[in-house]
N, C-alpha and C positions, 0 to 999 in steps of 0.2 A: 381080426380084431373087431371089437364092437364098441361103438361110442354111444353115449347117451345123447338125447336131443339137446339137453342142457349144454354138453360139451360142444356140440356142433354149433349151437347158437353163439357160444362164446367165441369160437374160432371164426365165425362169419362176421363178427362185429367189425365195422370199418374204423380206421383211425388214420390220421395224417401225421406225417413226419417231414421235416426238412432235412435233406441229405446234401452232401457236398460231393460234386463230381471231381474228376482228376484235374480239371482246370480251376477248381475252387469256386465254381458256380453253384448257387443254391438251387435245389430242385425240391418242390413240394410234391409229395406222393401220398395218395390215399390208397390203402390196401387193407385186407382183412387181417385180423389178429393171427390167423394161421400163417399167412405170408410173413408177417413180421417175426413170428416165432422162428420160422425156418431161416429167414434173412439173418436174424441175430445169431442163431446157432452157427451159421456158416462164417460169420465175421468173428464171433467170440472164440470159436475153435481155431482161428488162425488160417482157415482155408483160403479166404478172400478178404480183400478190403472192401469198404463201401464203394469206393470209386471203381474197383474192378467189377463189382456186381452191376453197377450202373452201366459200365461199358458193355458187359454181356447183354444187358437189356437193350442197349442201343444196337448192338450187332444183330440180335434176334429181331428187333423191329425192322431193320434194313433187309435182312434176309427173307423174312416172311410177310413183310408189309403189314405188320400189326401195329396198333396204337401202343405207345410206350408202356402204359400201365399193364396191358396184357402181355407184352413182350417180356417185361421183367418178371412177371409171374411165371411165365414159361421157363425162362432161364433159371430162376431161383429154384423152382420146383424140380427141374432136371438135375441141377447141381446138388441139391439137397438129397435127392434120391440116390445119386451116385456116391455120396459121402456117408450117408447115415442109414439108408434103407437096406 
């Protein structure tokens, strides 16, 4: 597949969202539009809840000693590829 520079620029634009984890605690997370696109598709398709994705991010953070923002990127990217790629 080939993407235009314009599409890549759109995907790389960061934005923040406030998410709720399984305990009802709010988490403010800044990620790229591409991340949010994949995150939303996983949730909207009914594969995972927001809280589950946060949990996978926490698990990845602990396993690989990554900061949470990178750990959830890794988790969502792998889960997305497993379901949709």
